[in-house]
N, C-alpha and C positions, 0 to 999 in steps of 0.2 A: 599229666593224664591220658593215659594209653590210648592209640585210636580204638582198641578193642574194649574196651571202656565207656565209650561213647556210642557205639553201636548199638539198636536196639538189640533188646534178647529176642531168638527165634521165638515167632508161633507155633504153637502145634499143627503139622500140616504145611506150612511152608515147604521142605524139603521137599514134599510130596508132590506139589504143585509145579516146583523146579524142574523135577523129573518130567513133570507131563507136557512141559513145555518145549523141553529141550526134546522129547520121543517125536511130540508133536512136528518139528524147525525138521529135525531128520527123517520122517517121513514126506514131510511140505517136499525135502530137499529131493528125493528121491523118485516122486513124482513127478518132480519136473525133468529133472535127466531120464524119466522113460518117454516124457512124451517128447522131448528133446530126439532122444536117440529112433522113437517111432517116425515123426516128420522128416527126420534123414533116410533115414529106408524109404518111406511114402518117396519120398522127393527123387530117390536113386533110379528109379526109372526113367522119368526124365531124363537130368543130367546125362544117363549112359546115352538116349536116342539123339539129344542134343549134341554130345562129342560125335555119335555116330554118323549123323548128317554133312557136320561139315568136315571129319575124313573125306565121306563119300563125294560131298560137293568139291574140295581141294583133288581127290585121283580124277574125278569127271576131268578138270582142266587142261590135267596132261593127255588124258587119252582124249580131247574132246569126246565126251561124251558118249564113247566107243568102250565096250568090253571086249576083253580078249576071250576065244574060244579058243580053246584047243582044233585045229585041222582046218577052222572057219575064215578064222581072221589070217591076214596075209600080212606079212613084214616086208617090208622094204628095206634096203639098206642103202644109202647114201656114202659108198668110201670117198667119193672127189671132195667132202670137203673138212 
């Protein structure tokens, strides 16, 4: 006996329900992806700020907390070292 002979006969409307279920899962995935993208876009501001703060604090270590200002900042060079 072939496998196709053992399967129950399709009932009217079964194909439509399967199509709707497939369409619903596609919409659910699309909504899920949209929510994840929105969350990443919202987090972008905070991540940028955190990275900028890291660079700022790393730069302050080298400049002893001082910023270069043209015409005001004096640079001394020690040529003996």
